[in-house]
N, C-alpha and C positions, 0 to 999 in steps of 0.2 A: 504494499501497500502506498510502505515510504517512497518508493520509485515511481509509483504513478504523480504520487502529488507535485513533487520536485519533475516530472517531464511536463506536465501539466503546467505547470507554473514556470519553467522555461520557454517553451509554446509561446506561451501568452504573453514572454518580455520579448520571445522574436517575430512574435508578430507584432505589439506596439512598434517598437524598432524600424520593421521593415513601414507598417504603415506612417509613422515620423519621415523616415526619412527620401518615400511618396508625396507623400504634401509640401516637403523641404524641395522634393522636381518640381511640382506643380506651380509651385508661388515664383519659383526661380527662372520656372520657362517663361508664367505673366505677365514676373515684373521685365521680364530681356524681350520677348514681343514689345510692353509697351515700351520701353527705349527703342526702341527702332522702328513702333511708326513715328513717336515722335522726331527719330533722325529722318525716317523718307519727308515727314511731314517738311522738317525744316531746309532740305535736297528741295525739293520739289517747289518750295519757295523761292529758295534764290536760283533756281533753274529760269521761272518765272521770273523772277527780278529781273534781272541777266538779259532774257529776252526780251523783255519792253523795253528796257537801257537799250541792247541791239535796235530793235527795230527803231525805235528814235532818232538813232544815229543814222541808220542806214536812207530815211527818210529824209532830216535836214542831211544831210549828202546828195540823197536825189537831187533836191531844191533848188540848191548850189550847182549842182549840172547843170540843171536848165537855166537856171541865168549866165551860166558864162559866154564871153564872147572872143574866145579865142580855144584853137587843140592846145596847144599851152596852160592854157588855166584849168581845163578839161582838165590833162592830165597828173597835172597840179595835185588836182581835188582829190582825184582817185588817188594818186599814191597815197596821200598822206590818207587815205580812211582802209585803204588797204593795208597799210603802214601800224594803224590805232585796231582796225575787228581784229590784226595777231596779239597786235600786246595784250586786247581786251579775251581776246580768247583761252589766250595762257593764261590769264591772270585767272581767270574764270574755274579754269580746266583744275590750276592749281588749287584754289579753293576748294572746289569740288572733291579734291582727293582726301583731301585732311580732313574732309568735316567728314568721307564714310571713315577714312582711319578714324576718327574719335565716335561713329554710331558704332561699328566694329567695336575699339574698345568700353563701350557704356555694354553692350548689349551681351558682350562676355560676359562681363562685372558680376553681374545675380548665378548664374550659371558658375562659376568659379571659385562665389564662396560659399552654395552650395556643398560642390565637389568637397572644398576643406569640411565644411562638416558632418561629412558621412562618413569621412575618413577615423 
């Protein structure tokens, strides 16, 4: 009989531990998904802002091109626009890359912390 009681208590303890680990995993996943959602929203907002700015710049350049009086002036405006677009695009790609790295770091933290608690 004492063995049966000990086995039952051990099984009960193991069940509680498993339930705690599963609950911890669900909480970590939920927190991780929340962080991912925030990150994707921030990236989407950044892309939208960049697209709006790039479109406005293109429209201003187009207006300038419509008012040119010489081919040299048109070439200069187009050259300046191309340089500006390239610089802005590279800066935006760098910024988005940093945002994605930060998002990956934020998303992995809850899972990493949960795995440390399980050990």
